[in-house]
N, C-alpha and C positions, 0 to 999 in steps of 0.2 A: 513228048511227055515232059511235063514241067517239074520243077523241084517240089512244088506243093502237092502235085499228084503222087509223086514218089513218097512224100512224107505221109500222106493219107494211107497209102498202101502199107508202109512200114508200121504206122501206128496201129492199124487194124489187122496186122498179121498175127499169126499165132493163135493159140486157144483163147486167150483173154480177149483179144480183139474180135474174134468170131463170136464169142459169147455176148459181148457188148453190142455188136451189130445185130445179132439175133434178137436181143432184148429190145433194141430200138425199133426194129421191124414189128415185133409183137405189140408194142404199146402204141404204134402209130399206124402202119400200113395194114396190119391185120385187125385193128380195132374197128368195131362196127358201132355206129351211133344209131339209136332208135329213132322212130318216126317223130318223136317229140323233141328232138334236138333243136336247139335254137340256131339262128343264123350265126351268132357269135361262136358257138361251139363248132359248127361245121367249118367256119373259116379258120378257126384255131387248129383243128385237127388236120385240115388240108395243108396249112402252112408247115405243120410238123412233118407230115408225109413228104412234102416237097423237100424239106431239109434232109431227111433220111435218104431220099432218092438221090439228092445231090452228093451226099457222102458216099453212097454206093457207086455212083458214077466216077467220082474222083479215085476211089480205090481201084476200080476196074481199069481206068486209064493209067494209074500208077503201076499196075501190074502188067501193063502192055496190051491189055484187051480193050476193045471199044464197046 
């Protein structure tokens, strides 16, 4: 576990951190684009999802889980 992983775990600990992470998941991972979504929109949301996933992974590693 690195210092940055510990920092992510600490930053997103507590009620406020959980609320923020839940909100990020809601607006990215749980967001559904319709069949008329453009290639640009699809790429953008996928990049956002990847970032939220990376944050979640850093938190998990910082808490000692993989």
